[in-house]
N, C-alpha and C positions, 0 to 999 in steps of 0.2 A: 532565720527568716529567709536569707538568700538561698539556702539549700532547698527550702520548701518551695520558693518561687521557681527555682530551676527545675525541681522535680515536677511541679504542676505544669510548667511550660513544656518540658520534654514529654511528659505523659500525654498532655493534650495534643501536641503536635504529632506524636506517634500514633495516637488514635485517629487523628485527622488523616494521616497517610494511609491507614488501614481502611477506614470507612469510605473515604472519597472515591477510590477506584471502584469499590463495590456499588456505590450509588450511581456512578457514571455508567458502569456495566449494565445495571438494571434499567437505567434510562435508555441506553442504546438498544437493549433487547426489547424493551417495551415499544420504542419507536419502530424497530424492525418488524415486530409482530403486527402493530397497527398498520404499517405500510403494506405488509404481506396480505393481511386479512382484507384490507380495503380493495386490493387489486385482484384478489381471487373471489370477491363477493359474487360475481356473476355465476361462477361454477358452484359456489356454496349455496346460493339461492336456488339454483336448478336442482341440486341434490336434496335440499330441504323440501321442495315442492313435489319432486317426483318420487323420492325414496322415503319421505316422511322421517328424515333424520333430524336430530337436534343440531343446533348451530355449531357446537364444538366438534362433534363427530364429522359433520359435513366439511368444516374447515380443514380438519386433519386429512380427510380423504382428498380434498382439493389440492392440498400441498403435495400429497403422494402422487397425484395425477401429474402435477407440474414437474416433479422430480423425475417421474417416468418419461415424461416428454423430453426433458433434458438428456436423459440417458439414451433415448431412442435417436435423438439428433446426433449425439456423440457417437453412437454406434454406426449410423449411416455415414458420417463424414470420415470414418476410419476405412471405409471401403474405397476402392479406386474410383468407382462411379460417383460415390458421394463427394470425394475430394475434387473430382473434375467438375461436377455440377456446382459445388460451392465456389470453386475458383472462378468459374465464369460469372456467377451471380455477384461475387465480390468485385471482380474487375470491371464489370459493365455497369453495375448499379451502386453498390455500397461505397466503393472508394471515391465515387463522384460526390458523395455527401461529405462536405468539409470536416465535420467533427469525428467522422467514423474512425479514421486512422488513429487519431489521438486517443479516443475512447478505447479502442481495441488494444493499443500498446499499453495503456494505463492498466486495464483489467488484466492483461497478460502478465505485466510486472507484479501486480498485487497478488495474483493467485498462482505465481510460480510456474509460468509456462516456459517453453524452451527459448522463446525470444524475449530478451530482457532489455529494458531501457538503458540500464547502466552497465558499462563494460567492466569497470573496476573502481575501487576506492582510491582516493588520492588526497594528498595534502597540498594546498595551493598557497603560494605567496603572491599577494596582489599589490600593485603600485610600488614595487621595490621594497616593501616592508618585510621584516623578519617574522611578522605575525603569520601563523599557519591557520588556514581555514579548511575544515573538513569538506570534501567535495566528492562528486561522483562523475567519472568521465563518461560522456555520452557520445563523443565523436572525436576523431583525430584527423588532421588535415596535412596535406603535402607542403603547405606554405610555412610550416613550423609552428602552427597554432593548434591548441587543443581546446575543444569545447567541453566545459564542465558545468554541472549543476550544483550550486551551493545552497543547501536547504536551510530553512529557518528552524529554530527550536522553540517549543517542543513539537511543532507540527511540520514534519519533513516534506509534506506534500506542497508546501509553499516555499518559495525561495527565488533565486536569481540565476540566470544563465550568463556565463562569462566565456569569452574567447581569449585564452591566455597563451603567452609564449611557452613553448614546450619546456624550456629550462626552468620555468617557475612552477611547473606541475610535477609533483613527486608521486608517481604511481607506487602504491604499497600493497604488499601481499596481506590483505586484511579482508575478511568476509564482509560483503555488503550488508548482510543482516545485522552483524555486530555493530557496524558503523551506524546503522539506522537506530539501533537500540541506544547507543551513546547520545544520539541527537534527541531521542524521545525523553531520555533521562537528564537532559540539560548538561551534557558533558560528562556525567558520572560514568566511570568505566573507560575513560579515554587513555588509560595507561598503556594498554596493548596497542592502541592506534599509534601513539607517539614512539613506542619502542620499535615499531616497524619502520618509522621514519629514520631512526638512527642507522638502520641498515642501508638506506638508500641516500640519506642526506649527506 
């Protein structure tokens, strides 16, 4: 009887772990599609009225138009004139809007630009304890302090910022992406993280 209960529990939990990510993925894709179609509706309606297309085809064409627009903007800012113009626009207008810098840095971090928010992965001892916290170094200071971001799990976008004495911050040679994955998986896969700590601890 115990074996049957264990089998049913394991099987049910295993199925839950397989199905839940798929359901979440479908939900996110559905939300993204609804958000996208809602915001391209002016273009879609224009195509339906002028070209007599059905709604699905008009939506696809509208998405292609937006992607081509992104491509054109990206092409322009690769030129010297484009870089110069955008630099003036950013310095004189965009950077004066308080959330702009934060939004730009966040988007750059998420989509793998050259400028990243995190300098490196670290393990941190807080309050004189031997407990190690997974952290990301965001800034280093001349007064002997290091600014770190300690994310919460399983949502690494939330967390806390600490200013910690340098001797309590152990910078490790461990990829930021891998450290992020260990946070998303509630600490699973932290063996590599801790093995790097032995090299510097």
